[in-house]
C-alpha positions, 0 to 999 in steps of 0.5 A: 612519477608518484611517490607511494606515499602522495598516492596513499594520501590521494587514494585514502580519502576515497577509501574512507568515503567508500567505507563511510557509505558502506556502513551507512546503508548497513545502519540504515537496513537496521534502523532503531524503531524510536517509538514510545508506547504511547506513540505506538498505541497511536498509530497501530489501528492505522497499520492494522486497518491498512494491512489486514482489512485493506490487504496492505501486508501483501504489499509489504510481505507479497506480490501486490504492488499497491493498495489503498485504504479510505480514511473514513470520516467521524461522523456522530448518529445524527450527522450519519443519518443526515448523510444517508437521507441525502442519498438516492434510495438505491444507494442507501440500500447498500450502505450501513453504518458502523461504530468505530472504536478508534479514530483512523484519521487521528491515527494518520495524523499520530503518523504524520508527527513521527513519519520523518523519523523512518526513512522509507525509500522502497515504498511510497506510503502517502495520503491523497485526498481521504485515502491512504495509499502503500506502493511498492515503488519496484513492483509498480515500476515493473508492471508500468514498464512490462505494460508500457504502451497501455499505460502510455495511452492511460496517461496521455503520452510518454511517461517515467515509471519511477517518476509517476510512482513518486508523484504519488507524494504529490496529492494533486497529481494529474497523472495519478487522477488519471490512472485512478479512473482507469479500470485496467491500469488500476487493475494491474497496479493493485496486483489483479492481472490484466485478464482479471481487470477485463473480467471486472469490466465485463462483469459491470454489464451482466446481470449475473453474479461475478466470481471472486478470488475468495469467499472468505469475508472479515467484517470491516475494521475486524481484521487482524494479523491472524484473521485476514483474507487474500485480496478480493477480486473478480477471478475464475476457478483454479486462478493461478493469481489465487493460489499465489495470494494464498501462499503468500497469506500463509507466509504473512500469517508466520511473519506476524504471528505473536509479534508486534505489527507495527514493529515488524511493519515498520522494519519492512518500511525502512529496510 
C-alpha cells in the first residue's frame, strides 16, 4: 500500500504540470504586443487594406469565414500604360489605374519580419502568390462539415476540413487551387451562402444587372474603420444575411472607434 507521502510525491508533478499549462493558456490570451512605432506604422496600411477595403474585420469580429486581398504591384506610369496597352479593349474599358500612396507589398514584407512574435492559432493569415488570405479556422471547418458532400465533389475525394484549412499555409496547395476555381465553394467560404453563390452563377448568364447586398461603395484604398461597407455580393431584397452583416458592421465600428486598428486586430488574431 502506498504511503501518503509517496502518493503526494507521485501526484505533485502532475499538479504542477496542470497549473503551468493553465497559466500558459492565460498568458497566451493576453500576449504583449511587442511593436515599435516604426513597425506599427509599417504594417498599418496592410491591416487597413485587408480589414476595411476587403472586409477582413468581418472575419475577425463577425460571421464571415474568410476573405482575401490582392497585393497590387507597384508600377510607374510608363509600366502601367504598357500593361494597359496589352489588354483586350473590352477589359481596358473596365480598368483604371490608381495612384498608391503606400506600398502594400512592402507592408506585407514588414509584417513577415515580425510575425514570428505572434502566436496565431485560431486564424490563418497567409499569402498565396499575390493574394493575402485571412481565415477563421473554426468557421471554415464548420462550413466544410455542414456541406461535406459538396466539398468532397469539389476536391475530388474525402478530406479533413481541418487539414484543408491549414493547407492554406502551403503556397502550392492543390486542394485550395481546386476550391478557388469553384464558385459555389468559394461563395460558401466567403460567407455569402449557397443561395447567393448560385444567384451569382445565374447572374453571369443574364443581361440584367444583378441585385447586390449594398449600394454603398467606398473607393478602393480609401476605406477606414469609420468608412467601410458590408461585404458586397449578389443578393436579393430582405436577405437575412445582409441584415446580419449590417448588425456586424455596427459592432465592428464600435470595436475600432478611436482605437489603434493594429492593436485591436492583433489582440483578436492572437487571443
